[in-house]
C-alpha positions in Angstrom: 0.0 0.0 0.0 1.4 3.4 -1.0 -0.1 6.5 0.8 0.1 9.7 -1.2 -0.3 12.7 1.1 0.1 16.4 1.3 2.5 17.9 3.9 -0.3 18.6 6.4 -0.7 16.9 9.8 -4.4 16.6 9.7 -4.2 14.7 6.4 -1.2 12.5 7.4 -2.4 11.4 10.9 -5.2 9.1 9.8 -2.8 7.3 7.4 -0.4 6.7 10.3 -3.0 4.7 12.1 -4.2 2.8 9.0 -0.6 2.1 8.0 0.3 0.8 11.4 -2.7 -1.6 11.3 -1.8 -2.8 7.8 1.8 -3.3 8.8 0.7 -5.3 11.8 -1.2 -7.6 9.4 2.0 -8.2 7.3 1.5 -5.7 4.5 4.3 -3.5 3.2 3.6 0.2 3.6 5.2 3.4 2.3 4.3 7.1 2.0 5.1 9.5 -0.8 5.0 13.3 -0.6 7.3 16.2 0.4 9.9 14.2 2.3 11.2 16.8 4.7 7.7 17.6 5.9 6.6 14.0 6.1 9.7 13.1 8.2 8.3 15.4 10.9 4.8 13.9 10.7 5.4 10.2 10.3 6.9 7.6 12.7 10.7 7.4 12.6 10.6 3.9 10.9 8.2 5.0 8.1 9.4 4.5 4.6 9.2 7.8 2.7 9.5 8.1 -1.1 10.1 11.8 -1.9 7.7 13.7 -4.2 7.4 17.4 -4.6 9.8 18.9 -2.1 9.1 22.7 -2.2 6.6 25.1 -3.7 7.6 28.6 -4.8 10.6 30.6 -3.6 9.8 30.4 0.1 8.4 26.9 0.2 5.5 25.9 2.4 6.4 28.5 5.1 5.9 31.3 2.6 2.6 29.8 1.4 1.4 29.6 5.0 2.3 33.2 5.6 0.3 34.3 2.6 -2.7 32.1 3.4 -2.9 32.9 7.1 -5.1 35.9 7.0 -7.3 35.0 4.1 -11.0 34.1 4.5 -13.9 32.9 2.4 -13.6 32.8 -1.4 -10.1 34.4 -1.2 -8.9 31.5 0.9 -10.5 29.0 -1.4 -8.9 30.5 -4.5 -5.5 30.6 -2.8 -5.9 26.9 -1.7 -6.4 25.8 -5.3 -4.3 28.2 -7.3 -1.3 28.4 -5.0 -1.3 25.1 -3.1 -3.3 22.2 -4.4 -2.7 22.5 -8.2 1.0 23.5 -7.8 1.5 20.7 -5.3 0.0 18.2 -7.8 2.4 19.4 -10.5 5.4 19.2 -8.1 4.5 15.8 -6.9 3.6 13.9 -10.1 7.2 13.0 -11.1 8.1 11.8 -7.6 4.9 9.9 -7.2 5.5 8.2 -10.6 9.0 7.2 -9.4 7.6 6.0 -6.1 5.0 3.8 -7.9 7.6 2.3 -10.2 10.1 1.6 -7.4 7.6 0.4 -4.8 5.1 -1.4 -7.0 2.0 -0.9 -4.8 -1.0 -3.2 -5.2 -3.2 -0.2 -4.1 -2.4 3.5 -3.9 -4.3 5.4 -1.2 -4.6 9.1 -2.2 -5.5 11.9 0.1 -8.2 14.2 -1.4 -5.7 17.0 -1.5 -2.8 15.0 -3.0 -4.2 15.0 -6.6 -0.9 13.7 -8.0 -1.8 10.2 -6.6 -4.8 9.6 -8.8 -3.1 11.2 -11.8 -0.2 8.8 -11.6 -2.3 5.8 -10.7 -4.5 6.3 -13.7 -1.5 6.7 -16.0 0.3 3.6 -14.7 -2.8 1.4 -14.2 -2.6 1.1 -10.4 -5.8 0.7 -8.4 -6.4 3.8 -6.2 -8.7 4.7 -3.4 -9.5 8.0 -1.7 -8.5 9.0 1.8 -11.1 11.6 2.9 -9.5 13.1 6.0 -12.3 15.6 6.2 -15.9 15.1 5.1 -16.3 18.6 3.7 -15.9 17.6 0.0 -18.5 14.9 0.4 -21.4 17.2 1.3 -21.8 19.3 -1.8 -20.2 22.3 -0.1 -20.9 24.7 -3.1 -24.6 23.8 -3.6 -25.6 27.3 -2.6 -22.7 28.9 -4.5 -22.8 27.3 -8.0 -20.3 29.7 -9.5 -17.7 28.8 -6.9 -18.4 25.1 -7.6 -17.9 25.7 -11.3 -14.7 27.5 -10.6 -13.3 24.6 -8.6 -14.4 22.1 -11.3 -12.5 24.3 -13.8 -9.3 24.1 -11.7 -9.6 20.3 -11.6 -10.4 19.9 -15.3 -7.5 22.2 -16.2 -5.1 20.1 -14.2 -6.3 16.9 -15.8 -5.9 18.4 -19.3 -2.4 19.6 -18.4 -1.4 16.0 -17.7 -3.3 14.5 -20.6 -5.8 12.9 -18.2 -9.0 14.6 -19.2 -10.4 11.2 -20.0 -10.0 8.1 -17.9 -8.7 4.8 -19.4 -12.3 3.9 -20.4 -12.5 7.0 -22.5 -14.9 8.9 -20.1 -14.4 12.6 -19.7 -14.7 14.5 -16.4 -13.5 12.0 -13.8 -12.7 13.6 -10.4 -9.4 12.8 -8.7 -10.9 13.6 -5.4 -13.3 10.6 -5.5 -12.2 7.1 -6.2 -14.8 4.9 -7.9 -13.4 1.8 -6.0 -13.4 3.0 -2.4 -13.6 6.3 -0.5 -12.4 6.0 3.1 -14.3 8.6 5.1 -12.8 9.2 8.6 -16.1 10.2 10.1 -19.6 8.8 10.5 -23.1 9.7 9.3 -24.0 10.8 12.8 -21.6 13.8 12.3 -21.7 14.2 8.6 -25.4 14.0 8.4 -27.5 10.8 8.3 -29.9 12.2 5.6 -27.2 12.3 2.9 -27.3 9.4 0.4 -23.8 8.1 -0.3 -22.8 5.3 -2.7 -21.9 1.9 -1.1 -18.2 2.3 -1.9 -18.1 5.2 0.6 -16.8 3.5 3.8 -17.5 5.6 6.9 -14.8 4.1 9.2 -14.8 6.9 11.9 -11.6 8.7 12.9 -8.3 6.8 12.9 -6.0 8.0 15.6 -2.3 7.0 15.2 0.5 7.2 17.7 1.8 10.7 18.3 5.3 11.6 19.3 5.7 12.0 23.0 5.4 15.6 24.3 7.1 15.8 27.7 6.8 18.7 30.0 3.1 19.2 30.3 2.3 20.4 33.9 -0.3 17.8 34.7 -0.2 18.7 38.4 -1.7 22.1 37.6 -5.0 20.6 36.4 -7.6 21.7 39.0 -9.9 18.8 40.1 -12.3 21.3 41.7 -13.1 23.0 38.4 -14.4 22.0 35.0 -11.6 22.0 32.4 -11.8 23.4 28.9 -9.1 23.2 26.1 -8.8 26.1 23.7 -6.9 25.2 20.5 -6.7 26.7 17.1 -4.6 23.9 15.7 -1.0 24.3 14.5 -1.6 26.4 11.4 -4.0 29.0 12.8 -2.4 30.2 16.0 -0.8 33.3 14.5 -4.1 34.5 13.2 -5.8 34.2 16.6 -4.7 37.3 18.4 -8.2 38.9 18.6 -9.9 35.6 19.4 -7.4 35.0 22.2 -8.5 38.3 23.7 -12.0 37.0 23.9 -10.7 33.7 25.4 -8.9 35.6 28.2 -12.1 37.6 28.9 -14.2 34.5 29.0 -11.7 32.8 31.3 -11.8 35.8 33.7 -15.6 35.7 33.8 -15.6 31.9 34.5 -12.6 31.8 36.7 -14.5 30.5 39.7 -15.8 27.4 38.0 -13.8 26.7 34.8 -10.1 26.2 34.2 -8.9 27.1 30.7 -6.1 25.2 29.1 -4.9 27.5 26.3 -2.7 26.1 23.5 -1.2 29.2 22.0 2.2 31.0 21.6 3.1 33.0 24.8 4.2 35.9 22.6 0.6 36.4 21.5 -0.9 36.1 24.9 1.4 37.9 27.3 0.9 37.4 31.1 -1.9 35.2 32.2 -3.6 34.7 35.6 -2.8 31.7 37.7 -6.2 30.1 37.0 -5.3 29.8 33.2 -2.9 27.2 32.0 -1.0 28.4 28.9 1.1 26.0 26.8 2.4 26.6 23.3 1.7 22.9 22.5 -0.3 20.3 24.4 -0.5 16.5 24.3 -4.0 16.7 23.0 -5.0 13.0 22.9 -3.6 12.4 26.4 -5.3 15.6 27.7 -8.8 15.0 26.3 -9.9 12.4 28.9 -9.3 15.1 31.6 -11.5 17.7 30.0 -15.2 18.7 30.0 -15.3 20.7 26.7 -13.2 21.9 23.8 -13.1 25.3 22.1 -11.5 25.1 18.6 -11.4 26.3 15.0 -13.6 23.4 13.8 -10.6 21.6 12.3 -11.7 18.1 11.4 -9.1 16.3 13.5 -9.6 18.3 16.6 -13.4 18.0 16.3 -13.3 14.2 15.9 -10.8 13.8 18.7 -13.0 15.7 21.1 -16.2 13.9 20.0 -14.3 10.5 20.3 -14.0 11.4 24.0 -17.7 12.5 24.2 -16.8 16.2 24.7 -19.1 19.0 23.5 -17.6 21.8 21.5 -17.6 25.5 20.9 -16.5 25.9 17.3 -15.1 29.1 15.8 -14.4 28.3 12.1 -11.8 30.3 10.2 -11.6 29.1 6.6 -11.5 26.1 4.2 -13.5 23.1 5.4 -14.0 24.5 8.9 -17.4 26.3 8.4 -18.7 23.0 7.0 -17.4 21.0 9.9 -18.7 23.6 12.4 -22.2 23.4 10.7 -22.1 19.6 11.1 -21.3 19.9 14.8 -24.1 22.4 15.4 -26.7 20.4 13.4 -25.7 17.3 15.3 -26.4 19.2 18.5 -22.9 18.5 19.8 -21.8 22.1 20.2 -22.3 25.8 19.6 -20.8 27.9 16.8 -19.4 31.4 17.4 -17.8 33.9 15.1 -14.0 33.7 14.9 -13.4 37.2 13.8 -16.0 39.0 15.9 -16.6 36.9 19.1 -16.6 38.9 22.3 -15.8 37.6 25.7 -19.4 37.5 26.8 -20.5 35.6 23.7 -17.8 33.0 24.2 -18.7 32.7 27.9 -22.3 32.2 27.1 -21.4 29.5 24.4 -19.2 27.7 26.9 -21.8 27.9 29.6 -24.3 26.4 27.2 -22.2 23.3 26.3 -21.1 22.8 29.9 -24.5 23.2 31.7 -27.0 22.0 29.1 -27.0 18.2 29.0 -28.1 18.2 25.3 -24.6 18.9 23.7 -23.0 16.2 25.9 -25.6 13.7 25.0 -25.1 14.4 21.3 -21.4 14.2 21.7 -21.7 10.8 23.3 -24.0 9.6 20.6 -21.3 10.5 18.0 -18.7 9.0 20.3 -20.6 5.7 20.2 -20.9 5.9 16.4 -17.1 6.4 16.1 -16.4 3.4 18.3 -18.8 1.2 16.3 -17.3 2.3 12.9 -14.0 0.6 13.7 -11.4 3.3 12.8 -8.1 2.1 11.5 -9.1 -1.6 11.7 -12.2 -1.0 9.6 -10.2 1.0 7.0 -7.6 -1.8 6.8 -10.4 -4.4 6.3 -11.8 -2.4 3.4 -8.4 -2.0 1.8 -7.6 -5.7 2.1 -10.7 -6.5 0.2 -9.2 -4.8 -2.9 -6.1 -7.1 -2.9 
């Protein structure tokens, strides 16, 4: 099995868990993508076949700097024009070399690693989709048809550029984001929306959590057993854009200081001095911390949302861009949390949202219902089962 992934933790993490499960069953596993980034995201023993090392003059760091403050359609245009399409171009030669060298029986392509399906089609390798977020599956542009047409144009232009406008059967308009053999969805209908009608080859396996590198130094002794505990995290890519939101967090923490302890994952340089009742850490061991919490405030990143719900924790979600508004809507419609405005949330609004998810039993019941659906879906083992059926 060859996993084709972009250099993004949220897209790599599920493949780590599935890869470990497959390796334990005796299969040979490798990853292909930008090697220096993947080396930081994958286990030390992972086999990495390089593909598409850098984009543009400043590489991925410069891309992130340009993307950080974008919102809405501007962020979407940047994602496709400056990231996904150039990444596909950069990765195609390396992915082709990886396929020829490794000889996979199945190629597993993340939805944002479009080079995988391009090469698999050209070389006749069966390929499946790794949907690390459910946003693309839910017709996200149904209310914005012009935006959907523009995205489709980006995809068709890329296919034409590589002589892949038609599939091997002669059909035009195939979509490299969706395999016709198998789409692994790392969620469940209880979160995505049970009313949607998905084809049978869409396998809802629930989140797949792989081993994370140890993160020593967290002050576990400072967790207050007398107060409810809330994690506030904007993920690894959005922290620098959160200065205003962090101000609202500090205000809400002050107003709830007598009953709630905030654990804030953020750079100290953006926060400054904090009161003793707030625990500030630049990074936290999130999976280890979640069992000690009562709720999570986050940017509606798919990984963080699923990790919180897998522990039955209700959420306050403040989406910023990309798939986050869609995931936030899923959380709210499922009843598992409250959505607030990232750019305009005031301390009082955040306090009221947190009070709602902590005091109203409804969000916790909904979170636990989704938690049960995740457990029943099977995670990495279920994904490995579906992949083995293709061999």
